[in-house]
C-alpha positions as CSV (number, residue, x, y, z in Angstrom):
1,X,-0.1,0.0,-0.1
2,X,1.4,3.4,-1.0
3,X,0.8,5.9,1.9
4,X,0.7,9.0,-0.4
5,X,-1.2,12.2,0.1
6,X,-4.3,10.7,-1.5
7,X,-4.4,7.9,1.1
8,X,-4.2,10.3,4.0
9,X,-6.7,12.7,2.6
10,X,-9.2,9.8,2.0
11,X,-8.6,8.5,5.4
12,X,-9.1,11.9,7.0
13,X,-12.3,12.3,5.0
14,X,-13.6,8.9,6.1
15,X,-13.0,9.8,9.8
16,X,-14.8,13.1,9.4
17,X,-17.7,11.4,7.8
18,X,-17.8,8.8,10.6
19,X,-17.9,11.7,13.1
20,X,-20.7,13.3,11.2
21,X,-22.6,9.9,11.0
22,X,-22.2,9.6,14.8
23,X,-23.6,13.0,15.2
24,X,-26.6,12.3,13.1
25,X,-27.3,9.0,14.9
26,X,-27.0,10.5,18.3
27,X,-29.1,13.5,17.4
28,X,-31.8,11.2,16.1
29,X,-31.8,9.2,19.4
30,X,-31.7,12.2,21.6
31,X,-34.5,14.2,19.8
32,X,-36.8,11.2,19.6
33,X,-36.2,9.8,23.1
34,X,-36.3,13.1,24.9
35,X,-39.3,13.8,27.0
36,X,-41.4,16.7,25.7
37,X,-42.6,17.3,29.2
38,X,-39.0,17.7,30.5
39,X,-38.0,19.9,27.5
40,X,-41.0,22.1,28.0
41,X,-40.0,22.5,31.7
42,X,-36.6,23.4,30.7
43,X,-37.7,25.8,28.1
44,X,-40.0,27.5,30.7
45,X,-36.9,28.1,32.8
46,X,-35.2,29.9,29.8
47,X,-33.2,27.1,28.3
48,X,-32.7,28.2,24.6
49,X,-31.6,24.7,23.6
50,X,-34.7,23.0,25.0
51,X,-36.8,25.6,23.2
52,X,-35.1,24.8,19.9
53,X,-35.4,21.1,20.5
54,X,-39.2,21.4,21.2
55,X,-39.6,23.4,18.0
56,X,-37.8,20.7,16.0
57,X,-40.0,17.8,17.5
58,X,-43.1,19.6,16.6
59,X,-42.7,18.2,13.1
60,X,-41.2,14.8,13.8
61,X,-41.7,13.6,10.2
62,X,-39.5,16.4,8.8
63,X,-37.0,16.1,11.6
64,X,-36.5,12.4,11.1
65,X,-36.4,12.7,7.3
66,X,-33.7,15.4,7.5
67,X,-31.6,13.4,10.0
68,X,-31.9,10.1,8.1
69,X,-31.0,11.9,4.8
70,X,-27.9,13.4,6.3
71,X,-26.9,10.2,8.0
72,X,-27.4,8.1,4.9
73,X,-25.4,10.6,2.8
74,X,-22.3,10.6,5.0
75,X,-22.5,6.7,5.5
76,X,-22.8,6.1,1.8
77,X,-19.9,8.6,1.0
78,X,-17.7,7.2,3.7
79,X,-18.2,3.6,2.4
80,X,-17.7,4.7,-1.2
81,X,-14.3,6.3,-0.2
82,X,-13.3,3.3,1.8
83,X,-14.1,1.0,-1.1
84,X,-12.1,3.0,-3.5
85,X,-9.2,3.2,-1.1
86,X,-9.1,-0.5,-0.4
87,X,-9.6,-1.4,-4.0
88,X,-6.7,0.7,-5.0
89,X,-4.5,-1.0,-2.4
90,X,-5.7,-4.6,-2.6
91,X,-7.5,-5.0,-5.8
92,X,-10.8,-6.9,-6.1
93,X,-10.4,-8.2,-2.5
94,X,-10.5,-4.6,-1.3
95,X,-14.3,-4.5,-1.7
96,X,-14.8,-7.3,0.9
97,X,-12.2,-5.7,3.2
98,X,-13.8,-2.3,2.9
99,X,-17.3,-3.8,3.7
100,X,-15.9,-5.5,6.8
101,X,-14.0,-2.5,8.1
102,X,-16.7,0.1,7.4
103,X,-19.3,-2.2,9.0
104,X,-17.4,-2.4,12.2
105,X,-16.5,1.3,12.3
106,X,-20.0,2.5,11.5
107,X,-21.6,0.0,14.0
108,X,-19.3,0.9,16.9
109,X,-18.4,4.6,16.4
110,X,-21.3,5.9,14.2
111,X,-24.2,4.0,15.7
112,X,-23.9,2.2,19.1
113,X,-21.5,4.7,20.8
114,X,-23.4,7.9,20.0
115,X,-26.8,6.4,20.6
116,X,-25.7,5.1,23.9
117,X,-24.4,8.5,24.9
118,X,-27.7,10.1,23.7
119,X,-30.0,7.7,25.5
120,X,-28.3,8.2,28.9
121,X,-29.5,11.9,29.0
122,X,-31.7,12.6,26.0
123,X,-33.0,15.9,27.1
124,X,-29.4,17.4,27.6
125,X,-28.2,15.9,24.4
126,X,-31.3,17.2,22.5
127,X,-30.7,20.7,23.8
128,X,-27.1,20.6,22.7
129,X,-27.6,19.4,19.1
130,X,-30.8,21.3,18.5
131,X,-29.1,24.3,16.9
132,X,-27.0,22.4,14.3
133,X,-29.8,20.0,13.5
134,X,-32.1,23.0,13.0
135,X,-29.7,24.2,10.3
136,X,-29.6,20.8,8.7
137,X,-33.4,20.5,8.7
138,X,-33.6,23.9,6.9
139,X,-31.0,23.0,4.2
140,X,-32.6,19.7,3.5
141,X,-36.2,21.0,3.6
142,X,-36.8,20.9,-0.1
143,X,-35.4,17.4,-0.6
144,X,-37.3,16.1,2.5
145,X,-40.6,17.6,1.3
146,X,-40.2,15.9,-2.1
147,X,-39.5,12.7,-0.2
148,X,-42.6,13.0,1.9
149,X,-44.9,13.5,-1.1
150,X,-43.2,10.5,-2.7
151,X,-43.6,8.3,0.4
152,X,-47.3,9.3,1.0
153,X,-48.0,8.6,-2.8
154,X,-46.5,5.1,-2.5
155,X,-48.3,4.4,0.7
156,X,-51.6,5.6,-0.8
157,X,-51.3,3.0,-3.5
158,X,-51.5,0.3,-0.7
159,X,-54.4,2.0,0.9
160,X,-52.4,3.5,3.9
161,X,-53.4,7.0,4.9
162,X,-50.8,9.0,6.9
163,X,-51.6,11.8,9.3
164,X,-48.4,13.6,10.3
165,X,-50.3,15.7,13.0
166,X,-51.4,12.6,14.9
167,X,-49.4,11.1,17.8
168,X,-48.7,7.4,17.6
169,X,-49.3,7.2,21.5
170,X,-51.9,9.4,23.1
171,X,-50.5,11.4,26.1
172,X,-52.8,9.4,28.4
173,X,-51.6,6.1,27.2
174,X,-48.1,7.2,27.3
175,X,-48.4,8.4,31.0
176,X,-50.2,5.3,32.0
177,X,-47.6,3.1,30.3
178,X,-44.7,4.8,32.1
179,X,-46.5,4.5,35.4
180,X,-47.1,0.7,35.0
181,X,-43.5,0.3,33.8
182,X,-42.3,2.2,36.9
183,X,-44.4,0.1,39.2
184,X,-43.1,-3.2,37.6
185,X,-39.6,-1.9,38.2
186,X,-40.3,-1.0,41.8
187,X,-39.9,2.8,41.2
188,X,-43.5,3.7,41.7
189,X,-45.4,2.5,44.7
190,X,-48.8,0.6,44.2
191,X,-50.8,3.3,46.0
192,X,-49.2,6.1,43.7
193,X,-49.8,4.1,40.7
194,X,-53.5,3.4,41.6
195,X,-54.1,7.2,42.4
196,X,-52.6,8.5,39.0
197,X,-54.2,5.7,36.9
198,X,-57.5,6.4,38.7
199,X,-57.3,10.1,37.9
200,X,-56.5,9.2,34.2
201,X,-59.4,6.8,33.9
202,X,-62.1,9.2,35.0
203,X,-62.9,10.3,31.4
204,X,-63.1,6.7,30.2
205,X,-65.6,5.7,32.9
206,X,-69.3,6.5,33.5
207,X,-71.3,7.0,36.7
208,X,-73.1,3.7,36.0
209,X,-69.9,1.8,36.8
210,X,-69.5,3.1,40.3
211,X,-73.0,4.3,41.4
212,X,-74.8,2.7,44.4
213,X,-77.6,0.6,42.9
214,X,-81.2,1.6,43.8
215,X,-81.6,-1.6,45.8
216,X,-79.1,-0.2,48.3
217,X,-80.3,3.4,48.5
218,X,-81.6,4.4,52.0
219,X,-84.9,6.4,51.4
220,X,-87.6,8.0,53.5
221,X,-91.3,8.1,52.7
222,X,-92.2,11.8,52.7
223,X,-95.8,10.9,54.0
224,X,-94.4,9.6,57.3
225,X,-94.9,11.8,60.5
226,X,-92.1,14.3,61.0
227,X,-91.2,12.5,64.3
228,X,-90.6,9.3,62.4
229,X,-88.7,11.1,59.7
230,X,-86.5,12.7,62.3
231,X,-85.9,9.2,63.9
232,X,-84.9,7.7,60.6
233,X,-82.6,10.6,59.8
234,X,-80.8,10.3,63.1
235,X,-80.4,6.5,62.8
236,X,-79.1,6.7,59.3
237,X,-75.3,7.0,58.8
238,X,-76.0,9.3,55.8
239,X,-76.6,13.0,56.1
240,X,-78.5,13.2,52.8
241,X,-81.5,11.0,52.2
242,X,-83.9,10.8,49.2
243,X,-87.6,11.5,49.9
244,X,-90.2,9.6,47.9
245,X,-93.9,9.8,47.8
246,X,-96.3,6.8,47.1
247,X,-93.5,4.7,45.5
248,X,-89.6,4.7,45.7
249,X,-89.4,5.5,42.1
250,X,-91.1,8.9,42.7
251,X,-88.3,11.0,44.3
252,X,-89.6,14.3,45.5
253,X,-86.6,15.9,47.2
254,X,-83.5,15.3,49.1
255,X,-83.5,15.7,52.8
256,X,-80.3,17.0,54.5
257,X,-80.2,16.0,58.1
258,X,-78.9,19.5,59.0
259,X,-81.8,21.3,57.4
260,X,-84.2,19.1,59.3
261,X,-82.5,19.8,62.6
262,X,-82.4,23.6,61.9
263,X,-86.2,23.4,61.3
264,X,-86.7,21.6,64.6
265,X,-84.4,24.1,66.4
266,X,-86.5,27.0,65.1
267,X,-89.6,25.4,66.4
268,X,-87.9,25.3,69.8
269,X,-87.7,29.0,69.8
270,X,-90.2,29.3,72.8
271,X,-88.6,26.3,74.6
272,X,-91.0,23.6,73.4
273,X,-92.5,22.2,70.2
274,X,-96.3,22.2,70.1
275,X,-98.0,19.0,68.7
276,X,-99.9,21.2,66.2
277,X,-96.6,22.5,64.9
278,X,-95.4,19.0,64.3
279,X,-98.6,17.9,62.7
280,X,-98.7,20.8,60.3
281,X,-95.0,20.7,59.5
282,X,-94.3,19.8,55.7
283,X,-91.1,18.0,55.3
284,X,-90.7,19.2,51.7
285,X,-90.2,22.9,52.9
286,X,-86.7,21.8,54.1
287,X,-86.0,19.4,51.3
288,X,-83.7,20.2,48.5
289,X,-84.6,19.6,44.8
290,X,-83.4,16.3,43.5
291,X,-80.6,16.3,41.1
292,X,-80.8,13.8,38.3
293,X,-78.2,12.8,35.9
294,X,-77.9,10.2,33.1
295,X,-76.1,6.9,33.8
296,X,-73.8,7.5,30.8
297,X,-72.2,10.6,32.2
298,X,-68.4,10.4,32.2
299,X,-67.0,10.6,35.8
300,X,-64.7,13.5,35.1
301,X,-67.6,15.5,33.6
302,X,-69.8,14.6,36.6
303,X,-67.0,15.7,39.1
304,X,-66.8,19.1,37.3
305,X,-70.7,19.4,37.6
306,X,-70.5,18.7,41.3
307,X,-67.9,21.3,41.8
308,X,-69.7,23.8,39.7
309,X,-73.0,23.3,41.4
310,X,-71.4,23.2,45.0
311,X,-73.3,19.9,45.4
312,X,-72.0,16.3,45.8
313,X,-75.1,14.1,45.6
314,X,-76.9,13.0,42.5
315,X,-79.5,10.5,41.5
316,X,-78.8,8.4,38.4
317,X,-81.5,7.6,35.8
318,X,-81.5,5.6,32.6
319,X,-82.7,6.7,29.1
320,X,-86.3,6.2,30.2
321,X,-86.0,8.4,33.4
322,X,-86.1,5.4,35.6
323,X,-84.1,5.6,38.9
324,X,-81.1,3.4,38.7
325,X,-78.9,4.5,41.6
326,X,-77.1,7.4,43.2
327,X,-73.6,8.8,43.2
328,X,-71.7,11.2,45.4
329,X,-68.6,13.2,44.9
330,X,-67.0,10.9,47.5
331,X,-67.6,8.0,45.1
332,X,-65.7,9.6,42.5
333,X,-62.8,10.6,44.7
334,X,-62.6,7.2,45.9
335,X,-61.7,6.1,42.4
336,X,-58.6,8.2,42.7
337,X,-57.5,7.9,46.4
338,X,-59.1,4.6,47.3
339,X,-61.7,3.7,49.9
340,X,-62.5,6.7,52.2
341,X,-63.8,5.6,55.7
342,X,-65.2,7.6,58.5
343,X,-66.5,6.9,62.0
344,X,-69.7,5.3,60.6
345,X,-67.9,2.6,58.7
346,X,-67.5,-0.6,60.5
347,X,-65.6,-3.9,59.9
348,X,-68.7,-5.3,58.5
349,X,-68.7,-2.8,55.7
350,X,-65.5,-4.2,54.3
351,X,-66.2,-5.7,51.0
352,X,-63.0,-7.9,50.9
353,X,-61.8,-10.3,53.6
354,X,-59.1,-12.9,53.5
355,X,-59.9,-16.4,54.8
356,X,-57.5,-18.8,56.4
357,X,-57.0,-20.9,53.2
358,X,-55.7,-17.8,51.4
359,X,-58.9,-17.2,49.4
360,X,-60.8,-13.9,49.4
361,X,-64.5,-13.5,50.4
362,X,-65.8,-10.7,48.4
363,X,-69.1,-8.8,48.4
364,X,-70.9,-9.7,45.2
365,X,-71.8,-6.0,44.6
366,X,-68.1,-4.9,44.7
367,X,-66.9,-3.6,41.4
368,X,-64.3,-5.5,39.5
369,X,-62.1,-2.4,39.4
370,X,-62.1,-2.0,43.2
371,X,-61.2,-5.7,43.6
372,X,-58.4,-5.4,41.1
373,X,-57.1,-2.4,43.0
374,X,-57.3,-4.1,46.4
375,X,-55.7,-7.4,45.3
376,X,-53.6,-6.2,42.3
377,X,-55.4,-8.7,40.1
378,X,-56.3,-8.0,36.4
379,X,-59.9,-9.5,36.2
380,X,-61.6,-8.1,33.0
381,X,-64.3,-5.5,33.5
382,X,-65.5,-5.1,29.9
383,X,-68.6,-7.3,30.1
384,X,-69.7,-6.6,33.8
385,X,-69.1,-3.9,36.5
386,X,-69.5,-6.1,39.6
387,X,-68.0,-9.4,40.7
388,X,-71.4,-11.0,40.8
389,X,-72.1,-9.7,37.3
390,X,-68.8,-11.2,36.0
391,X,-69.7,-14.6,37.4
392,X,-73.2,-14.5,36.0
393,X,-71.9,-13.4,32.6
394,X,-69.3,-16.2,32.5
395,X,-71.6,-18.9,33.8
396,X,-74.4,-17.8,31.5
397,X,-76.9,-18.5,34.4
398,X,-77.7,-17.4,37.9
399,X,-75.6,-19.9,40.1
400,X,-76.8,-21.8,43.1
401,X,-75.2,-21.3,46.4
402,X,-72.0,-23.6,46.7
403,X,-71.5,-23.8,43.0
404,X,-67.8,-23.4,41.9
405,X,-66.5,-22.0,38.5
406,X,-63.1,-21.4,37.1
407,X,-62.3,-18.8,34.5
408,X,-59.7,-16.0,33.9
409,X,-57.2,-18.0,36.0
410,X,-59.3,-17.8,39.2
411,X,-61.7,-20.0,41.2
412,X,-65.0,-18.6,42.1
413,X,-67.4,-20.1,44.7
414,X,-70.9,-18.8,45.5
415,X,-70.6,-18.5,49.2
416,X,-74.0,-16.7,49.9
417,X,-77.1,-16.1,47.8
418,X,-80.4,-14.3,48.4
419,X,-83.1,-14.8,45.9
420,X,-81.4,-14.1,42.6
421,X,-78.6,-11.9,44.0
422,X,-75.1,-13.3,44.7
423,X,-74.3,-11.7,48.1
424,X,-70.8,-13.0,48.6
425,X,-68.2,-14.9,46.6
426,X,-65.1,-16.8,47.4
427,X,-62.2,-16.1,45.0
428,X,-58.7,-17.4,44.8
429,X,-56.1,-17.6,42.0
430,X,-55.7,-21.0,40.4
């Protein structure tokens, strides 16, 4: 091999091209892997590099096209120069030698090394390369635009429609995936994961899924004597109770215990309540109008409605206006923070208990989502909202007490049944 000036010039050109290839490869990795949230945060603190990186990633198709164009240009040119140099020195065998040497050099120094560096701190790397890459994008803009038109034309021949303004991953799905990954790696605690995912899921869930069914609503007949209504209000653990007339479906108002007590206190103005006052007292004068909502209302919309109305109690009706259940602001908050208990909640109110054999005894009315959250299981909730509903759906019948079923990797046993209602179920993983 003759080490003349042409050899050293060619060698130097190849090294420069390898450096440029590494720059393009590392820039591509940094700009695509960088978190837009972190870049936006840095840009908000005045980081000019982060601002430029954000602007570049706004049009990811143009960015990737420009970087790939530059990367391919320098790689092809470097390989061509190396082939010419090795052919000049070794003849026909130089082609094979050039292929082997350039493959190793490009793989190590132009791909793996810069990409590894960029992925260790993509936001910092993206901020540093944003200015030169911005110049490259501007220079290659006409060529990239032509390539985009050509690519879309070819894809359209195969029936593929491209939308450059759409994100491959929605923001919500991206956050949820990151939280799940963090939990699986032990970085995010289960409670934190449940709270964040619960908040993200509010828009995808409806009041029908978490409402208290009408069979469990405590109501008061508005026709009862006021003394009886007062007694029922004091005995109830709830401060708000629906009032009905003639039949439970006919809700005429919502009684707040404090409003009733204020009315009683007002009657005590002279130290005693006359029987005639009690007899002539109309309970509806202290009742609030009932607030009805459709069962298909998304939870996040309903939470905003509660906050806007300064109210947190609503009755749920179906498309025919028939009462289906009730929902409170606390019910929605529990979907985020988990079960909220107070001094009126007792041990008997717990819907999940663990037996000695390791299985769980579950209230049939418990929602599948709540059970999954309590046990970290993944039972499907597409076909049913409650555990009892899931068993009936899978069994395609109303089971008898003592019957056992196996599906979705779990063993289900009907522990208690009342009429057609599955009161409690024993569940354990197979």
